[in-house]
N, C-alpha and C positions, 0 to 999 in steps of 0.2 A: 622067651623074649618079653619085655615090658611093653604092653600095648595099651594106649589110651583110646577110649571110645567116646565120641559124642553121640548124642541121640537118646540119652537116658535109657529106659527099657522099652523103646518103641518097636514097632513091627519088624525092624531089621536088627537093631542093636541088642534085643533080648536073645534071640536065637544065636546071633554072632557071639554074645558073651558066653553063652552055654558051650558053644563049640569050641571056642578058644580056651576056656578054662579046662574043659575035658582034654584038650591036647597039651596041657601043661604050662600054658602061658600065664604070666602074671598080668591080669587085666584090671584096669581102672575104668570105671564108668563115670562120666560126667553127668550130673543131673541138677536142675534147678530146684527140685523138690526134696526137701529133707525127708519127707515121709517115704521116699524110695530107698533110703539107705539100707534098711534091714532087708528089703527084697533083693537089692543088689548084692549084699553080703551073703545072703542065703544062696546065691548062685556060685559062690566062691570067688567073687570079685571084690575089689575095693571101690568104695564110693568117694567121689569128689563132688561135694555140694557147692554149687555156686553158679554164676551166669556165664554163658558162653560169649556174652558181649563185654565181659569184664577182662581187659587185656592182662592185668596183673595176675588175676586168678588163672586164666588160661595158660599164660606163660609158666607160672609156678607148677601147674599140673602137667604140662608137656615136658618140663625139664627132666632129663634123664630117660626119656622114652626112646625105645628102639623104633616103633611105629606109631603114628597117630592116624585115627580114622575120623575124617571130617564129614559132617552133613549139615545142611541148612534146612531148618524146619520151615514148613509153610503154615499160614495162619487162616484157614478156611473161615473161622469165626469172624474174620474182619472183612468178609465179602461185601457187607453193606456199609462199610466204613470208608467214606469217600476221601478221607485223609490219608489212607493207607497207600504207600508206594512199594509194591513188592520188589521191584528192581533195586531200589536204594536200600531196603531192608536187608536183601541178600548181599548186595555188594559192600555194604558196611560191616556185616558179619565176617565176610571172607577176608576183607582187609584186616580185621582183627586177628583172624586165623593166621594170615600171613606174617603179621608182625609178631605173633606169639611163636611161630615156628622159627623165624629169624632170630628172636631173642633167646629161644630155648636151646637152639643147636640141633633140633630134630632134622634128620636126613631122610627119612622115609615116611611118605604120606599115601594113604589110601583115601580117595575122595568119592563120595557118593554124588554122582552127576546124573545124567538122564539121557534117554534117547532125545534127539533134538539139539544136543549141545554142540553138534558140529557146525552150527551156524547161528547168527543172530538175525537172520533175514527169513521172513515168512514162516516162523514156527511159533508165533505168538508168545504167551508167558514163558515157554521153554527157553527163551533166549537168555533168561537170567542164569541158566546152567552154563551157557556159552561164556557169559560175563564172569561167572565164579571161576570157570576153568582158566580163563585168560589172566585173572588176577593171580592165581596160583602158579601159572607158568612163568611169571615174572619174578619168582623166587630164584635165588642163585642156582647155577647149573648142577651144583653138587647135591641139590635136594631132588631126589627121585620121587616121582608121583605116579600113581596108578589111578586112572579115572575110570570108575565103574559106571556104565551107562545102562541102567535097567529100563524096561518099558513099563507100561501101566500095571499097577498092583491089582491083584485079584480083589483085595479089600475094597477098592474103589467102587466095585459093583454093588456094595451095600447101599450106596447112595440112591439106587433105583428102586428100593423097597417101598418107600412112601408113594412113589409114582405108580408102581404096580398095584398097590393097595387102593389107590385112588380110582384106578380103573374098575375094580370090583364094586366101588361104591357108586359107580355110574356117573362120574364127572370128570372134567379135565383138570388134572393136578399139574403143578409147575414146581420143579426143583432147579435151583440155580447152582450150577457146578459144571465140571467137565473132568473127564477121566484122569488125565495125566496130572492134574493139579490136586488129586485126592478129593475132587468134587465130581459132579456130573450134570452139566447144563442140559437137562432133559425135559421134554414135555411127554405127557402120556394122554391118550384119548380113550374113547369108549370101547374101540375095537381091540384094545389089549396090545398096543404097539408103544414101544419106547421110541421117542423121536429126539434127534439132535441134528446138527448140521453135518453129520457123517453118519453112516449106518448101512443097512442092507448088506451087500456083498463086500463092502470095504473091509480090508484086513484090520483086525483089532488085536494088536499084540498084548500079551498078558504075562505076568510073572508072579510067582509065589515068593513072598519075603524069606521064606526058608531057603529057596534056591539062591537068592541073592546073598544071604548070609554065608551059605556054603562056598560060593564063588569067592567072596571077600576073604574068608578064612584061608581058602586055597592060595589066593594071590599073596596073602601076607607071608606065607611060608615059601614062596618062590623068590628068586633073586630079583632085586630092584635095579633097574638101569634106565636112566633118562625119564622121559614122559611117555606113558603108553595108555591105551584105553581098551575096554573090553565091554561089549554089549551083553546083556543078561536077559533072557526070556525063557518062559516055560511053555507057552503056547503061541501059535500063529493061527488064529481063527478069524473067520468073518464075523461081523457084528451080529448077523442073523444066527450063526452057529452058536455064539455066546448066549444070545437070548433064548434059543431053543434049550441049551443044556440047563440054564437057570430056570426057565419055565417048567421043564420036566420035573425039576427038583422040588418045585412049589405046586405041582398039580396044575400047571397052566402051560400045557405043551404048545399051545397056539401062539404064545408070546413071540412077537416080531420086533425088529429094531429098524424103524423107518427114518426118513430124513425131512428136515425143513430147511428153509433158505437161511443163509447167514443173517440176512436182514431180519427175518422173523425172530431168530434166536436172540439177536442183539436188542431188538425193540422190546421183546418180552422181559429180558433181564433188566434193562434200563427203566422200563415201566414200574418194575418192583423196587426201584431205588437202589440197584447195585452200584458199586464203584465202577466208573466208566473205564478206567485203566485196566481193571481186571476183566471187564466184559470184553473189551476189544481184544485183549490177549487171549481169552478163552475162545472167542469166535474164530480168530485166526488160527489158533492151535487145532480146533476141529477141522477147519478148512485144509490145514496142512496134512491131517490124517486122511482126509477125503481125496486130496489131489496127489498125495504120495510124497510130497516135500518132506514130511516127517521122517519117512522111511528110507530116503535116498542113500544116506550113508550107512545105516543099519543093513541094508541089502548088500552093500559092498563088503561088510564085515560080519556076516551072519554068524551068530554063535551056535554051538551045540545046544539044543533046548534042554532046560533043566527037567528033572524027573517028577516034579510035583505038578500034575495035570489039573485041568479045570474041573473035570468030574470028581476029583478028589476033594476039591474046594466046594463043590455044589452043596454037600450036606451042611457045611458051615453057613452057607448062605441061606439054606432052607430053614435052619434053626433060628437064624436071625430074623428071617421073615415071619416065622410063627410067633416069635416073642415080641415083635414090634407092635406098637399101638396103632 
C-alpha cells in the first residue's frame, strides 16, 4: 500500500516508518526540514519536504495514497508565549487536513489522538483531541477513520530530570509542564519528591512510542470501516510506582511522587510568566488524572497492554539523567 505519514521522524513516526517499510509498503514521510530527507530515504521511505499547514502541498502529497496517518504536533517551546492558542493551532491544522483529504480523494485515515479525546469537558488541554476528532468526523461517510488514543509517553518522564537534580543540589526547583502535553508541571523539594496536582497512588498510565507504532502498523493492515477508536498503553502504574522505578535506575530509590493543590500549581506557573490558557489547561488535566475523569472512557475500553515495559525504558532514563547538566 501507498502510505503517507505526517510527524517527520518523531518518536512514533520513525519506528512506524521502519515497520511499514519492512512490511513492504511504499511509505512517504512528510517533514518540514530538508535536512531530514537523507535520513528518511535511508529508512527506505520517500521524503516530502514542506509544511503541513500548506493546503496545496498536503493535498498533492496525499493524492494517490491508500492511507494517510495524521498527527498534530504540540509546541512546548511556546509555553511562555502568551499569544499562543493551542486549541486554534490544532483546529486550524486539522481543518487543513480535512480539506486535503477531501480534495485528494483519500478514503482511509489513521489519526493520532489521545486519551481524554472522548470529551471536551473537564480534561483540560486534552480537549483539543476531542476537537480534532470532531473535525475529522465531519468528513463524508465514505472516509473511514481509525482514531488511536495513546496514554502518556515514557519520554515525558525525562522532563523530571532537572527537578530531581535540583533536589541533590538542596534547593526547590520548578519545571513548568505536565505529562500528557509532553511536559511535566512539577515541583521538587529537598526530601526527594516529585510534586504535581496528581501523584501518590493515583494511576499514571504510560506507553512506549514503539508500542504505539506497532499498533498503528497493525491497524493499517486491518479492514477499515466507519469510525473506530483504540486506546494504547504499555503500563498501568501508580505515580509512586513510576517514581520508584525511575529512582532505582538513577540510584535514588527513595524518590516519591507527591501532590500539591491545583491553586499552588497554577499560581507557581503563572508567577513564572507562563501562558494562562496553557496553565489552566494543564492544571485541569492533572486534576482529571487525579479524580479519574481522564480515565473514565479508557476503563470502559481497556486495551491489551503493550510489551515494552517501564523497566525496559528505565536505562534510557538513567542514561539521560547521567548526561544532563
